C-alpha positions in Angstrom: 11.0 0.6 5.3 9.2 0.1 8.9 12.6 1.6 10.6 12.2 4.4 8.4 8.5 5.0 9.1 9.1 4.4 12.8 11.8 7.0 12.6 9.4 9.6 10.9 6.8 9.1 13.4 9.6 9.6 16.2 10.2 13.0 14.4 6.5 13.9 14.2 5.9 12.9 17.8 8.8 15.4 18.8 7.8 18.1 16.4 4.1 17.9 18.0 5.4 17.9 21.6 7.7 21.1 20.9 4.8 22.7 19.0 2.4 21.7 21.9 4.4 23.6 24.4 5.2 26.6 22.4 1.3 27.2 21.5 -0.3 25.7 24.9 -0.5 28.8 26.7 -1.6 31.5 23.7 -3.3 28.7 21.6 -7.2 28.9 20.8 -9.4 25.9 22.2 -9.6 25.1 18.4 -6.0 24.7 17.9 -5.2 23.0 21.1 -8.3 20.4 19.9 -6.5 19.6 16.7 -3.1 19.3 18.3 -4.7 16.7 20.6 -6.3 15.1 17.5 -2.8 15.0 15.6 -1.0 13.4 18.4 -3.8 11.0 18.6 -3.3 9.8 15.1 0.3 9.7 15.3 -0.3 7.4 18.3 -2.1 5.2 16.3 0.2 4.9 13.4 3.1 4.1 15.8 0.9 1.3 17.1 0.2 0.0 13.8 3.8 0.1 12.9 4.8 -1.7 16.2 2.0 -4.3 15.4 3.4 -5.0 12.1 7.2 -5.4 13.2 8.5 -8.7 13.6 9.2 -9.8 17.1 
């Protein structure tokens, strides 16, 4: 289950990276701020998943 969630988070991170690259020049400050907030949320989720995985 955690493996699939980690894979999903990787897809989200990649999608955000591509979207950010496409919108960075033309996006409004509000859109750039929202992308930054989404990236931070995805990073927090990835850290939470990593913390629950057995080592």
